[in-house]
C-alpha positions as CSV (number, residue, x, y, z in Angstrom):
1,T,-24.4,-10.4,0.9
2,A,-23.1,-13.1,3.3
3,D,-25.0,-14.9,6.1
4,I,-22.3,-15.6,8.8
5,T,-22.6,-18.3,11.5
6,V,-20.2,-18.1,14.4
7,P,-20.3,-19.7,17.9
8,T,-21.8,-16.5,19.3
9,G,-24.7,-16.3,16.8
10,N,-25.7,-15.4,13.3
11,L,-25.1,-12.2,11.3
12,K,-26.0,-10.8,7.9
13,C,-23.3,-8.8,6.3
14,S,-22.6,-6.9,3.1
15,F,-19.2,-7.9,1.8
16,Q,-17.1,-6.4,-1.0
17,R,-13.7,-7.6,-2.0
18,T,-11.6,-6.0,-4.6
19,G,-8.3,-8.0,-4.1
20,P,-5.9,-9.4,-1.5
21,Q,-6.3,-7.5,1.8
22,S,-8.7,-5.1,0.1
23,A,-12.2,-5.7,1.5
24,T,-15.1,-4.2,3.4
25,V,-17.4,-6.2,5.8
26,R,-20.4,-4.3,7.1
27,V,-22.8,-5.8,9.7
28,L,-26.4,-5.5,8.5
29,E,-28.2,-7.7,11.1
30,G,-27.4,-9.8,14.1
31,G,-24.9,-7.3,15.6
32,P,-24.3,-3.6,15.7
33,A,-25.8,-2.6,12.4
34,G,-23.5,-0.4,10.4
35,L,-20.3,-1.6,12.0
36,S,-17.8,-1.8,9.2
37,F,-14.3,-3.3,8.9
38,C,-12.2,-2.1,6.0
39,W,-8.9,-3.4,4.7
40,S,-7.2,-1.2,2.1
41,G,-4.1,-3.3,1.6
42,E,-2.0,-0.9,3.6
43,S,-4.2,-0.1,6.5
44,F,-7.2,-1.3,8.5
45,T,-10.1,0.9,9.6
46,Q,-13.2,0.2,11.8
47,L,-16.2,2.4,11.4
48,Y,-19.3,2.8,13.5
49,A,-21.8,5.5,14.1
50,G,-19.6,8.2,12.5
51,V,-16.5,7.2,14.5
52,S,-13.5,5.6,12.8
53,A,-10.3,4.0,14.1
54,A,-7.5,3.3,11.7
55,N,-4.4,1.2,12.1
56,E,-1.5,0.1,9.9
57,S,-2.7,-3.5,10.2
58,C,-5.7,-5.5,11.3
59,V,-6.2,-5.3,15.1
60,L,-9.0,-7.9,15.2
61,P,-8.3,-11.3,16.8
62,G,-7.4,-13.9,14.1
63,D,-10.5,-15.9,14.9
64,S,-13.0,-13.0,14.6
65,F,-15.5,-13.4,11.8
66,P,-14.2,-10.5,9.6
67,A,-10.6,-11.6,9.9
68,V,-11.4,-15.2,9.1
69,L,-13.5,-14.2,6.1
70,V,-10.8,-12.0,4.6
71,E,-7.9,-14.3,5.5
72,T,-9.6,-17.3,4.0
73,L,-10.4,-15.6,0.7
74,D,-6.9,-14.2,0.5
75,S,-5.5,-17.6,1.1
76,A,-7.9,-19.3,-1.4
77,E,-6.9,-16.9,-4.1
78,K,-3.2,-17.9,-4.1
79,K,-2.0,-20.1,-6.9
80,G,-2.1,-23.8,-5.9
81,A,-3.9,-23.1,-2.6
82,L,-7.0,-25.1,-3.2
83,T,-7.5,-28.8,-3.8
84,G,-10.7,-30.1,-5.3
85,T,-12.4,-32.7,-3.1
86,H,-15.5,-33.3,-5.1
87,D,-17.9,-31.5,-7.5
88,G,-17.7,-27.8,-6.6
89,E,-16.0,-28.3,-3.3
90,F,-12.4,-27.3,-2.5
91,S,-10.2,-27.6,0.6
92,G,-7.4,-25.2,1.6
93,K,-5.2,-24.2,4.5
94,T,-4.1,-21.0,6.0
95,D,-3.6,-20.8,9.8
96,Y,-6.5,-23.3,9.8
97,D,-8.2,-25.8,7.4
98,F,-11.2,-24.6,5.4
99,T,-13.5,-25.8,2.7
100,L,-15.1,-23.7,0.1
101,T,-17.9,-24.5,-2.3
102,A,-18.4,-22.8,-5.6
103,D,-21.1,-22.7,-8.3
104,P,-19.7,-25.0,-11.0
105,D,-21.4,-22.8,-13.7
106,T,-20.3,-19.3,-12.5
107,G,-17.4,-20.0,-10.2
108,K,-19.0,-17.8,-7.6
109,I,-18.3,-18.8,-4.0
110,L,-21.4,-20.3,-2.3
111,T,-20.0,-21.2,1.1
112,I,-16.9,-21.1,3.3
113,D,-16.5,-23.4,6.3
114,V,-13.8,-23.1,8.9
115,P,-14.6,-25.7,11.5
116,E,-11.7,-24.8,13.9
117,C,-13.3,-21.3,14.3
118,G,-16.9,-22.5,14.2
119,F,-17.3,-20.2,11.2
120,R,-19.6,-20.6,8.2
121,A,-20.4,-18.0,5.5
122,E,-23.1,-18.5,2.9
123,F,-22.9,-16.0,0.0
124,H,-25.9,-14.8,-2.1
125,D,-27.2,-11.8,-3.9
126,Y,-24.0,-11.1,-5.7
127,A,-24.1,-7.5,-6.9
128,Q,-20.8,-7.7,-8.6
129,K,-17.9,-10.0,-9.1
130,T,-15.8,-10.4,-5.9
131,M,-13.7,-13.5,-6.3
132,E,-13.9,-16.7,-8.2
133,I,-12.0,-20.0,-8.0
134,P,-8.7,-19.5,-9.7
135,A,-8.4,-21.1,-13.1
136,D,-5.3,-22.9,-11.9
137,A,-7.0,-24.5,-8.8
138,D,-5.9,-28.1,-8.4
139,V,-9.1,-29.6,-9.8
140,G,-7.2,-32.7,-11.0
141,A,-7.2,-34.0,-7.4
142,V,-11.0,-34.2,-7.4
143,Q,-12.1,-37.5,-6.0
144,D,-15.4,-39.1,-7.0
């Protein structure tokens, strides 16, 4: 589950990620409950109230919360994409700068911040492994 903060308000979403460009974001609260955005790696589908619309690629604006969430995680997963800033916090860059914090014991992501988009995600209630900080993340650059 993720608590999402964006300039227009707060949302609670379920989130499942199985790999790069393979994720589902479903609005639970704070927006149209049940609205889902699904990336399958080769297509993008939006679902709501029994109606679906599929496209070859994501049609959402790049700064929309589902697109920012998936793009940030896809970027963070790439080898050498993250630089450790201090204990459990990493910085990275895609079309924008972002920071990510992870639990030092489990590697599970706790937060993602994208100031340029006014985006913040706080993750909790992990039902299953989604993504962890890559073992090759540049933690040698950690500054105390």
